[in-house]
N, C-alpha and C positions, 0 to 999 in steps of 0.2 A: 478341423480350421482356425489359425487363430486370428482374432479380429480386438483391432486396437482399440481402448473404452474410449475415443473419444466421434470411431465409427457407432455404436450402438447410441451416444446424447445425442448423436446425430439423425438415426434411426429414430429414435423417439419424439423429436425435434418436427422432423416431418413427417410421423403416420398422429403423435397424438396432442403435438402441437406445445409450444416453449412454456406453459402451464403446467400442465401433467409432467414435461422434461424435467421440471426446476425442483419436480418433485419426488424424483427418483434420490435414492443411495449413491446411485453411482454421479451426480450430479456434486452430490456434496463433496464426494472423494474426489472429483475430478477439480474442485475448487479450490479441497485442501494442497492435493498435488502443484496446482500455478501456485498458489501463495510460497509455497514450501521454496520451490524454482526458484519467483525469483526473488525469494531471501538471500537466499544460495549465489545469486547473481548479483545482487548489490557487494559483496565482502567479492567474488572475481573482479567486478568492477570497478572497487576502490582501490585493489591490489595491482593493475592495470593499471590506473588512471598514476595513479602517486611514483610507480615507477619510472613511468614517461618524464614525469613531469619533474624538478622538486620539489617536494613534501611542505604546505603551509602546514602554520599553528592551524587546527581548527577553530573557526571564531566562538561566542561564550554557545553557550545552551541556551541559554535565556532569551538570546536572537530568537535563536529560529522556533520554540517553544511561543513567543510573541506576532511572529510571521506567522503562522498555523494557526492563531487564536485570532488573526487578524480575519485571514482565509474562510474562516468557522462564520463566523461575524458575519463579514461580508454575505455568505452563503445564506443566512440565517435573513438579514435584509433583502436581497432578495426573491425569498422564497414567501415573507409575507409582505411583498409589494407585488409578483408577478401572480403566487397563487392563493391570494388573500384568505390562507386558512385561520385556523387556531394557532396561534404565538407558540403552543405547548408543540406540535407537528413541526412546526420550522425552527423551534431549541430543540428537538431528537436528531433531523439533520441535519442541523450544522454540529449538533457535539460529535454523531458518527462519525462527517466528515472531519472534524477535527482527533477526533482518534487513530480516522485510516493516514492520514499526513504523519501523525504524530512518530507511530509506531515504527514506520521503516526511516524515516528520519530522526530519532532517536535510535534503534540500529547500524546506521551508518554515521552516524556521530561517533555510538563507540566503535567502532570498526576504525576511523578513522585516527580517536585521539590514542587508542592502542599501539595503532603502529606506527605513531609521531613517537607514543614514549619509547619503542623500540627501536628507532632510529636515535632519539638520544641518551642510550644509552650505549650505544657501536660507536 
């Protein structure tokens, strides 16, 4: 009988616990699948959004990077304030947050810019 991937993961979480379930290769496959699905969904969302409204010129990329860096710095400050751990731990977490925000926003910016250039040619 065919079972879905998430059923195996749910079974592992219930029987072995969440910590043991995350050590499974199925967990890694599930996370990668969700990440790829979300990046594909970004492209669809941008295409639908651009078709429903008059397309705007994308704002400068450096503004996106500054906003994301600000979010990372706020995360570093909050971690240092509330968890009073080492500064290096807070910087690592802030850097990960920065990268996790930067990658999808960069991809969305690229898609919007490409779409804008295609509409300008027509």
